[in-house]
N, CA, C and O atoms as CSV, one atom per row, in Angstrom:
chain,resi,resn,atom,element,x,y,z
A,1,MET,N,N,30.161,9.889,21.984
A,1,MET,CA,C,31.068,10.911,21.495
A,1,MET,C,C,32.451,10.687,22.115
A,1,MET,O,O,32.587,10.559,23.331
A,2,LYS,N,N,33.462,10.643,21.262
A,2,LYS,CA,C,34.829,10.447,21.734
A,2,LYS,C,C,35.308,11.673,22.495
A,2,LYS,O,O,34.945,12.800,22.156
A,3,PRO,N,N,36.118,11.458,23.517
A,3,PRO,CA,C,36.671,12.617,24.222
A,3,PRO,C,C,37.607,13.393,23.304
A,3,PRO,O,O,38.284,12.820,22.450
A,4,LEU,N,N,37.629,14.691,23.497
A,4,LEU,CA,C,38.524,15.522,22.701
A,4,LEU,C,C,39.958,15.237,23.095
A,4,LEU,O,O,40.255,14.943,24.252
A,5,LYS,N,N,40.825,15.325,22.130
A,5,LYS,CA,C,42.242,15.104,22.394
A,5,LYS,C,C,42.981,16.418,22.190
A,5,LYS,O,O,42.619,17.233,21.342
A,6,GLU,N,N,44.006,16.597,22.975
A,6,GLU,CA,C,44.824,17.801,22.867
A,6,GLU,C,C,46.280,17.400,22.773
A,6,GLU,O,O,46.715,16.432,23.396
A,7,LYS,N,N,47.019,18.147,21.998
A,7,LYS,CA,C,48.453,17.921,21.912
A,7,LYS,C,C,49.139,18.748,22.975
A,7,LYS,O,O,48.778,19.898,23.226
A,8,ILE,N,N,50.147,18.133,23.600
A,8,ILE,CA,C,50.948,18.835,24.593
A,8,ILE,C,C,52.415,18.550,24.312
A,8,ILE,O,O,52.756,17.634,23.564
A,9,SER,N,N,53.245,19.325,24.906
A,9,SER,CA,C,54.676,19.102,24.800
A,9,SER,C,C,55.214,18.918,26.210
A,9,SER,O,O,54.983,19.749,27.088
A,10,ILE,N,N,55.938,17.816,26.419
A,10,ILE,CA,C,56.517,17.557,27.737
A,10,ILE,C,C,57.985,17.182,27.569
A,10,ILE,O,O,58.427,16.792,26.487
A,11,THR,N,N,58.716,17.307,28.646
A,11,THR,CA,C,60.099,16.853,28.682
A,11,THR,C,C,60.138,15.626,29.570
A,11,THR,O,O,59.595,15.623,30.675
A,12,ILE,N,N,60.790,14.581,29.072
A,12,ILE,CA,C,60.813,13.320,29.796
A,12,ILE,C,C,62.235,12.752,29.756
A,12,ILE,O,O,62.951,12.916,28.768
A,13,ASP,N,N,62.623,12.095,30.820
A,13,ASP,CA,C,63.955,11.507,30.881
A,13,ASP,C,C,64.137,10.489,29.750
A,13,ASP,O,O,63.218,9.737,29.426
A,14,SER,N,N,65.319,10.476,29.162
A,14,SER,CA,C,65.607,9.603,28.024
A,14,SER,C,C,65.401,8.134,28.355
A,14,SER,O,O,64.836,7.388,27.555
A,15,ASP,N,N,65.855,7.717,29.522
A,15,ASP,CA,C,65.716,6.309,29.887
A,15,ASP,C,C,64.250,5.914,30.050
A,15,ASP,O,O,63.860,4.803,29.692
A,16,LEU,N,N,63.445,6.818,30.585
A,16,LEU,CA,C,62.018,6.552,30.747
A,16,LEU,C,C,61.333,6.480,29.383
A,16,LEU,O,O,60.496,5.608,29.152
A,17,LEU,N,N,61.685,7.387,28.490
A,17,LEU,CA,C,61.099,7.385,27.150
A,17,LEU,C,C,61.439,6.095,26.414
A,17,LEU,O,O,60.584,5.515,25.745
A,18,LYS,N,N,62.662,5.655,26.533
A,18,LYS,CA,C,63.087,4.418,25.882
A,18,LYS,C,C,62.250,3.244,26.394
A,18,LYS,O,O,61.796,2.411,25.611
A,19,GLU,N,N,62.053,3.185,27.696
A,19,GLU,CA,C,61.263,2.102,28.299
A,19,GLU,C,C,59.796,2.192,27.874
A,19,GLU,O,O,59.179,1.173,27.563
A,20,LEU,N,N,59.238,3.395,27.860
A,20,LEU,CA,C,57.845,3.566,27.432
A,20,LEU,C,C,57.656,3.128,25.987
A,20,LEU,O,O,56.664,2.474,25.664
A,21,LYS,N,N,58.590,3.478,25.120
A,21,LYS,CA,C,58.500,3.074,23.714
A,21,LYS,C,C,58.558,1.558,23.586
A,21,LYS,O,O,57.816,0.970,22.799
A,22,ARG,N,N,59.437,0.926,24.357
A,22,ARG,CA,C,59.564,-0.523,24.328
A,22,ARG,C,C,58.271,-1.192,24.798
A,22,ARG,O,O,57.785,-2.137,24.175
A,23,GLU,N,N,57.724,-0.690,25.902
A,23,GLU,CA,C,56.483,-1.252,26.444
A,23,GLU,C,C,55.312,-1.048,25.487
A,23,GLU,O,O,54.491,-1.948,25.309
A,24,ALA,N,N,55.233,0.126,24.874
A,24,ALA,CA,C,54.157,0.411,23.918
A,24,ALA,C,C,54.233,-0.541,22.726
A,24,ALA,O,O,53.215,-1.055,22.263
A,25,GLU,N,N,55.434,-0.765,22.243
A,25,GLU,CA,C,55.610,-1.678,21.110
A,25,GLU,C,C,55.198,-3.098,21.490
A,25,GLU,O,O,54.552,-3.787,20.701
A,26,GLN,N,N,55.563,-3.533,22.680
A,26,GLN,CA,C,55.189,-4.877,23.134
A,26,GLN,C,C,53.676,-5.010,23.286
A,26,GLN,O,O,53.118,-6.092,23.105
A,27,ASP,N,N,53.019,-3.903,23.619
A,27,ASP,CA,C,51.565,-3.900,23.798
A,27,ASP,C,C,50.840,-3.579,22.484
A,27,ASP,O,O,49.616,-3.453,22.457
A,28,ASP,N,N,51.607,-3.450,21.401
A,28,ASP,CA,C,51.066,-3.142,20.067
A,28,ASP,C,C,50.232,-1.862,20.075
A,28,ASP,O,O,49.129,-1.819,19.529
A,29,ARG,N,N,50.779,-0.823,20.703
A,29,ARG,CA,C,50.122,0.481,20.788
A,29,ARG,C,C,51.102,1.564,20.384
A,29,ARG,O,O,52.318,1.372,20.413
A,30,SER,N,N,50.551,2.706,20.007
A,30,SER,CA,C,51.418,3.853,19.775
A,30,SER,C,C,51.891,4.360,21.140
A,30,SER,O,O,51.289,4.055,22.169
A,31,LEU,N,N,52.950,5.116,21.133
A,31,LEU,CA,C,53.454,5.684,22.385
A,31,LEU,C,C,52.371,6.533,23.046
A,31,LEU,O,O,52.170,6.448,24.257
A,32,SER,N,N,51.689,7.333,22.274
A,32,SER,CA,C,50.633,8.189,22.807
A,32,SER,C,C,49.505,7.359,23.433
A,32,SER,O,O,49.040,7.672,24.528
A,33,GLN,N,N,49.075,6.320,22.748
A,33,GLN,CA,C,48.020,5.458,23.287
A,33,GLN,C,C,48.476,4.801,24.583
A,33,GLN,O,O,47.710,4.693,25.540
A,34,TYR,N,N,49.715,4.368,24.604
A,34,TYR,CA,C,50.231,3.684,25.788
A,34,TYR,C,C,50.317,4.632,26.980
A,34,TYR,O,O,49.935,4.268,28.092
A,35,ILE,N,N,50.807,5.824,26.758
A,35,ILE,CA,C,50.900,6.808,27.844
A,35,ILE,C,C,49.504,7.142,28.371
A,35,ILE,O,O,49.309,7.231,29.583
A,36,ASN,N,N,48.540,7.324,27.481
A,36,ASN,CA,C,47.163,7.577,27.906
A,36,ASN,C,C,46.639,6.430,28.760
A,36,ASN,O,O,46.000,6.654,29.788
A,37,LEU,N,N,46.911,5.205,28.330
A,37,LEU,CA,C,46.448,4.024,29.057
A,37,LEU,C,C,47.025,3.980,30.469
A,37,LEU,O,O,46.282,3.798,31.433
A,38,ILE,N,N,48.335,4.144,30.603
A,38,ILE,CA,C,48.925,4.037,31.934
A,38,ILE,C,C,48.551,5.220,32.822
A,38,ILE,O,O,48.444,5.066,34.039
A,39,LEU,N,N,48.353,6.384,32.239
A,39,LEU,CA,C,47.894,7.522,33.047
A,39,LEU,C,C,46.468,7.296,33.548
A,39,LEU,O,O,46.158,7.607,34.698
A,40,ARG,N,N,45.606,6.759,32.694
A,40,ARG,CA,C,44.231,6.465,33.128
A,40,ARG,C,C,44.214,5.434,34.259
A,40,ARG,O,O,43.476,5.578,35.234
A,41,LYS,N,N,45.045,4.385,34.112
A,41,LYS,CA,C,45.126,3.367,35.162
A,41,LYS,C,C,45.635,3.975,36.465
A,41,LYS,O,O,45.128,3.653,37.540
A,42,TYR,N,N,46.617,4.837,36.376
A,42,TYR,CA,C,47.176,5.468,37.571
A,42,TYR,C,C,46.122,6.345,38.255
A,42,TYR,O,O,45.951,6.276,39.472
A,43,ILE,N,N,45.426,7.156,37.482
A,43,ILE,CA,C,44.406,8.050,38.050
A,43,ILE,C,C,43.286,7.232,38.688
A,43,ILE,O,O,42.805,7.572,39.769
A,44,LYS,N,N,42.868,6.153,38.023
A,44,LYS,CA,C,41.808,5.299,38.576
A,44,LYS,C,C,42.261,4.688,39.903
A,44,LYS,O,O,41.497,4.653,40.867
A,45,ALA,N,N,43.493,4.213,39.948
A,45,ALA,CA,C,44.026,3.611,41.185
A,45,ALA,C,C,44.108,4.639,42.310
A,45,ALA,O,O,43.813,4.324,43.463
A,46,GLN,N,N,44.502,5.849,41.984
A,46,GLN,CA,C,44.586,6.905,42.986
A,46,GLN,C,C,43.201,7.230,43.559
A,46,GLN,O,O,43.056,7.434,44.764
A,47,LYS,N,N,42.199,7.277,42.701
A,47,LYS,CA,C,40.839,7.553,43.156
A,47,LYS,C,C,40.321,6.440,44.061
A,47,LYS,O,O,39.619,6.692,45.041
A,48,GLU,N,N,40.680,5.202,43.715
A,48,GLU,CA,C,40.212,4.057,44.506
A,48,GLU,C,C,40.862,4.030,45.884
A,48,GLU,O,O,40.280,3.500,46.830
A,49,GLU,N,N,42.058,4.594,46.009
A,49,GLU,CA,C,42.746,4.635,47.303
A,49,GLU,C,C,42.120,5.651,48.262
A,49,GLU,O,O,42.291,5.543,49.477
A,50,GLN,N,N,41.411,6.617,47.732
A,50,GLN,CA,C,40.855,7.688,48.567
A,50,GLN,C,C,39.640,7.249,49.323
A,50,GLN,O,O,39.058,8.038,50.068
């Protein structure tokens, strides 16, 4: 079963958004998919440090 997805609204710095969009395009992913990917990697790394 796929995890449920929820829509949220956030405010993000313009320069960061521009970079995220560029990186997502290079990785052939949507912006949403890319943000999910990097957040999952960050959370996993944080857990491994503990």
